[in-house]
C-alpha positions as CSV (number, residue, x, y, z in Angstrom):
1,M,168.7,-15.7,33.1
2,K,166.6,-16.6,30.1
3,K,167.1,-15.0,26.7
4,D,164.4,-14.3,24.1
5,F,164.6,-13.9,20.4
6,L,162.0,-11.3,19.4
7,S,164.2,-9.3,17.1
8,I,167.6,-9.4,15.5
9,L,168.4,-6.6,17.9
10,D,168.2,-9.1,20.7
11,L,171.5,-10.6,19.4
12,T,175.0,-9.1,19.4
13,H,177.1,-9.2,16.3
14,D,179.1,-12.1,17.8
15,E,176.0,-14.0,18.8
16,I,174.7,-13.8,15.3
17,F,177.8,-15.5,13.9
18,E,177.8,-18.0,16.7
19,I,174.4,-19.1,15.6
20,F,175.6,-19.3,12.0
21,D,178.5,-21.5,13.1
22,L,176.2,-23.9,14.9
23,T,173.8,-23.8,11.9
24,K,176.6,-25.0,9.6
25,E,177.3,-27.9,12.0
26,L,173.7,-28.9,12.4
27,K,173.0,-28.7,8.7
28,E,176.0,-31.0,7.9
29,K,174.8,-33.5,10.5
30,T,171.3,-33.4,9.1
31,R,172.6,-34.0,5.6
32,R,174.7,-37.0,6.9
33,R,171.6,-38.2,8.9
34,E,173.8,-38.0,11.9
35,S,172.0,-37.8,15.3
36,H,172.2,-34.5,17.0
37,H,169.8,-34.7,19.9
38,L,170.9,-31.6,21.7
39,L,167.5,-30.9,23.0
40,E,166.5,-34.5,24.0
41,G,163.5,-34.3,26.4
42,Y,162.8,-30.7,25.6
43,T,159.3,-29.5,24.5
44,L,158.4,-26.6,22.2
45,S,155.0,-24.9,22.3
46,M,154.1,-23.4,18.9
47,I,151.5,-20.7,19.1
48,F,149.9,-19.7,15.8
49,A,147.6,-16.7,15.5
50,K,148.8,-16.4,11.9
51,P,148.9,-19.8,10.1
52,S,152.0,-20.8,8.1
53,A,153.1,-24.0,6.4
54,R,156.9,-23.2,6.5
55,T,157.0,-21.9,10.0
56,R,155.2,-24.9,11.5
57,L,157.1,-27.5,9.3
58,S,160.5,-26.0,10.1
59,F,160.0,-25.6,13.8
60,E,158.2,-28.9,14.3
61,T,160.8,-30.8,12.2
62,G,163.6,-29.0,13.9
63,I,162.7,-29.7,17.5
64,Y,162.1,-33.4,16.5
65,Q,165.5,-33.7,14.9
66,L,167.0,-32.2,18.0
67,G,165.4,-34.9,20.1
68,G,162.6,-32.9,21.5
69,Y,158.8,-32.6,20.8
70,G,156.8,-29.8,19.3
71,I,153.2,-29.0,20.2
72,Y,151.0,-27.1,17.8
73,L,148.5,-24.5,19.2
74,S,146.2,-23.3,16.5
75,P,144.6,-19.8,16.2
76,H,141.6,-21.2,18.1
77,I,143.4,-20.6,21.4
78,G,142.6,-16.9,20.9
79,I,145.7,-15.4,22.4
80,G,145.0,-11.9,23.5
81,K,141.2,-12.4,22.8
82,R,139.9,-15.5,24.5
83,E,142.6,-15.4,27.1
84,A,145.0,-12.7,28.2
85,V,148.5,-13.0,26.7
86,K,150.2,-12.9,30.2
87,D,148.0,-15.8,31.3
88,V,148.9,-17.9,28.3
89,A,152.6,-17.1,28.8
90,R,152.6,-18.3,32.5
91,V,150.6,-21.4,31.8
92,I,152.6,-22.6,28.8
93,S,155.9,-21.8,30.3
94,G,154.9,-24.1,33.2
95,Y,154.6,-27.0,30.7
96,N,157.2,-26.4,28.0
97,D,160.9,-25.5,27.7
98,L,160.5,-23.1,24.7
99,I,157.8,-21.1,23.1
100,M,157.6,-20.1,19.5
101,A,154.8,-17.6,18.5
102,R,153.6,-16.4,15.1
103,L,151.3,-13.5,15.9
104,F,149.8,-10.3,14.4
105,D,150.5,-7.7,17.1
106,H,154.2,-7.3,18.1
107,A,153.1,-6.0,21.5
108,H,151.6,-9.5,22.1
109,I,154.9,-11.3,21.7
110,E,156.7,-8.7,23.9
111,E,154.1,-9.4,26.6
112,L,154.4,-13.1,26.1
113,A,158.2,-12.9,26.6
114,K,157.7,-10.6,29.7
115,Y,155.6,-13.1,31.5
116,S,157.1,-16.3,30.2
117,S,159.7,-18.1,32.4
118,V,161.1,-19.9,29.3
119,P,162.7,-18.4,26.1
120,V,160.3,-17.0,23.5
121,I,161.1,-17.1,19.8
122,N,159.4,-14.7,17.3
123,G,158.1,-16.8,14.4
124,L,156.7,-13.6,12.9
125,T,154.7,-10.5,13.9
126,D,153.4,-7.6,11.8
127,Y,156.5,-5.6,12.9
128,N,159.3,-8.1,12.1
129,H,160.3,-11.6,11.0
130,P,163.8,-12.2,12.5
131,C,164.1,-16.0,11.9
132,Q,163.5,-15.4,8.2
133,I,166.3,-12.9,8.0
134,M,168.7,-15.1,9.9
135,A,168.0,-17.8,7.4
136,D,168.4,-15.4,4.5
137,I,171.7,-14.1,5.7
138,Y,173.0,-17.6,6.3
139,S,172.0,-18.5,2.7
140,I,174.0,-15.6,1.4
141,L,177.0,-16.7,3.4
142,E,176.8,-20.1,1.9
143,K,177.2,-18.5,-1.6
144,R,179.6,-15.7,-0.8
145,D,181.6,-16.8,2.3
146,S,181.6,-13.2,3.6
147,L,179.2,-10.3,4.1
148,D,181.9,-7.8,3.4
149,N,180.9,-5.0,0.9
150,L,177.4,-6.6,0.5
151,K,174.7,-4.6,-1.1
152,V,171.2,-5.9,-0.4
153,V,168.2,-4.3,-2.2
154,Y,164.8,-5.0,-0.8
155,I,162.0,-4.1,-3.3
156,G,158.3,-3.9,-2.4
157,D,156.2,-3.3,0.6
158,G,158.0,-1.8,3.6
159,N,156.7,-4.6,5.8
160,N,158.0,-6.8,8.6
161,V,160.7,-8.4,6.4
162,A,162.0,-4.9,5.4
163,N,162.1,-3.9,9.1
164,S,164.1,-7.1,9.9
165,W,166.6,-6.3,7.2
166,L,167.1,-2.9,8.7
167,N,167.6,-4.4,12.2
168,F,170.2,-6.8,10.8
169,A,172.0,-3.9,9.2
170,S,172.1,-2.3,12.6
171,R,174.2,-5.2,13.8
172,V,176.3,-6.2,10.8
173,P,177.7,-3.6,8.4
174,M,176.3,-3.7,4.8
175,H,174.8,-1.5,2.2
176,I,171.0,-1.8,2.6
177,V,168.6,-0.3,0.2
178,I,164.8,-0.3,0.8
179,C,162.9,0.5,-2.4
180,T,159.2,1.1,-2.0
181,P,156.4,3.6,-2.8
182,A,156.4,6.6,-0.6
183,D,153.2,5.5,1.2
184,Y,154.6,2.1,2.0
185,L,157.8,2.8,3.8
186,P,159.2,0.6,6.6
187,N,158.9,1.6,10.3
188,K,160.3,5.1,10.7
189,S,162.0,4.5,14.1
190,T,163.6,1.3,12.7
191,V,165.0,3.2,9.7
192,E,166.3,6.0,12.0
193,N,167.9,3.5,14.4
194,C,169.7,1.8,11.5
195,Q,170.8,5.2,10.0
196,N,172.1,6.4,13.4
197,N,173.9,3.2,14.1
198,N,176.7,4.2,11.7
199,S,177.6,0.6,10.9
200,S,175.8,0.4,7.6
201,T,175.0,2.5,4.5
202,V,171.2,2.9,4.4
203,E,169.2,4.2,1.5
204,I,165.4,4.6,1.1
205,L,164.6,4.9,-2.6
206,S,161.5,4.8,-4.8
207,N,163.1,4.0,-8.2
208,P,163.7,0.3,-8.6
209,E,166.2,0.6,-11.5
210,E,168.3,3.0,-9.4
211,A,168.0,0.9,-6.4
212,V,169.3,-2.4,-7.9
213,R,172.3,-0.9,-9.6
214,D,175.4,-3.0,-8.5
215,A,173.2,-5.0,-6.2
216,D,174.6,-8.3,-4.8
217,V,171.2,-9.4,-3.6
218,V,167.7,-8.5,-4.8
219,Y,165.0,-9.4,-2.4
220,T,161.2,-9.2,-2.6
221,D,158.1,-10.2,-0.8
222,V,154.3,-10.3,-1.4
223,W,152.6,-7.0,-2.0
224,A,149.7,-7.8,0.3
225,S,150.5,-9.7,3.5
226,M,148.2,-11.8,5.6
227,G,145.5,-9.6,7.0
228,Q,145.7,-7.1,4.0
229,E,143.6,-9.2,1.5
230,A,141.1,-6.4,1.1
231,E,143.9,-4.1,-0.2
232,A,145.2,-6.7,-2.7
233,D,143.8,-5.2,-5.8
234,S,144.8,-1.6,-5.0
235,R,148.3,-2.7,-3.9
236,K,148.7,-4.7,-7.1
237,E,148.3,-1.5,-9.2
238,I,150.5,0.6,-6.9
239,F,153.4,-2.0,-6.7
240,Q,153.4,-3.1,-10.4
241,P,156.4,-0.9,-11.2
242,Y,158.3,-2.8,-8.4
243,Q,158.0,-6.2,-10.0
244,V,161.3,-8.1,-9.9
245,N,161.6,-9.3,-13.6
246,K,164.4,-9.9,-16.1
247,E,164.4,-6.2,-17.2
248,L,165.0,-5.0,-13.6
249,M,167.6,-7.7,-12.9
250,S,169.6,-6.6,-15.9
251,C,170.4,-3.4,-13.8
252,A,171.9,-5.5,-11.0
253,K,175.2,-7.4,-11.0
254,K,175.2,-10.3,-13.4
255,D,175.6,-12.8,-10.4
256,A,173.2,-11.0,-8.1
257,L,171.3,-13.4,-5.9
258,I,167.5,-13.4,-6.1
259,M,165.6,-14.0,-2.9
260,H,162.0,-14.2,-1.7
261,C,160.7,-15.3,1.8
262,L,157.7,-17.1,0.3
263,P,154.9,-17.7,-0.4
264,A,155.5,-16.1,-3.8
265,H,152.7,-14.7,-6.0
266,R,154.3,-15.5,-9.4
267,G,153.6,-12.9,-12.0
268,D,153.0,-10.2,-9.3
269,E,156.0,-9.2,-7.2
270,I,158.3,-11.6,-9.1
271,T,158.1,-13.3,-12.5
272,D,158.3,-17.0,-12.9
273,D,161.4,-17.0,-15.0
274,V,163.3,-14.9,-12.4
275,L,162.2,-17.1,-9.5
276,E,163.3,-20.2,-11.4
277,S,166.5,-18.7,-12.7
278,T,170.0,-19.9,-11.8
279,N,170.6,-16.8,-9.7
280,S,167.6,-17.7,-7.5
281,I,168.3,-19.2,-4.0
282,V,164.7,-18.9,-2.9
283,F,164.4,-22.6,-2.0
284,E,167.8,-22.8,-0.4
285,E,166.7,-20.0,2.0
286,A,163.5,-21.8,2.7
287,E,165.4,-24.9,3.7
288,N,167.7,-22.9,5.8
289,R,164.9,-21.8,8.0
290,L,165.0,-25.3,9.5
291,H,168.7,-25.3,10.2
292,V,169.0,-21.7,11.5
293,Q,166.0,-22.1,13.8
294,K,167.4,-25.3,15.2
295,A,170.6,-23.4,16.1
296,I,168.5,-20.6,17.7
297,M,166.5,-23.1,19.8
298,V,169.7,-24.8,21.0
299,K,171.3,-21.5,21.9
300,L,168.3,-20.2,23.8
301,A,167.4,-23.5,25.6
302,K,171.0,-24.3,26.6
303,R,171.7,-20.6,27.4
304,I,175.0,-20.9,25.4
């Protein structure tokens, strides 16, 4: 039976760490330029309703390094508009072994998975961004060796990245803090599910200085995501107190990691000096998208 990856919640605790173990192996082989054609002859269809440089580069490079081939489908295919999602799912899964989709509406990727006969990977939807969070956590593990007693503070818009952090905290125990203005909270049911899971300590705060106290990780994202451009000016004013800068970072642990899923609007949600500081692992987490997604593709395609 095929397995999809639409959310962190699609994985068990053990499956998450199995993916991380494989990620480490594949990253080491990549660094040594050692062949690892685990998906030789496999094809990946990449559907983009939302364009992205990192998502396309990491998946297309990843499937190539695994010995397979990636096919880019631009927003012009009009999934859910020009052609029904379920029709696209059945046609593409007749051609390819894997589907990655980066979409707006989360219901569309759920429908895609329902009607696809091959595994579907969520490259991002307006609801969540699971591949990003898997890469983020792997990057933290590279620095800390363990997630025990980890305090992660997400500051900014309660968007798809915030939702994915909460989903991860529903699977792996941690202290997760979401700090955002009252009108920009993450998905209510996602918060409640994480709180009711009893595995993690969950806080929803509005004061950034209070939030980052004793933080091991301080994480931020753009204030206006793709599709919210008309709100950019008003959001900039609302979120200004939530900027990750040197003053705010002085409230966190001295060795707190600084993270951002990119693209970064330097001078808005994060200052240039913080992004370029020695505590920043922003570009390590960007690279790890490649390695983690390779592991996810192998696990789903090989059903292991």
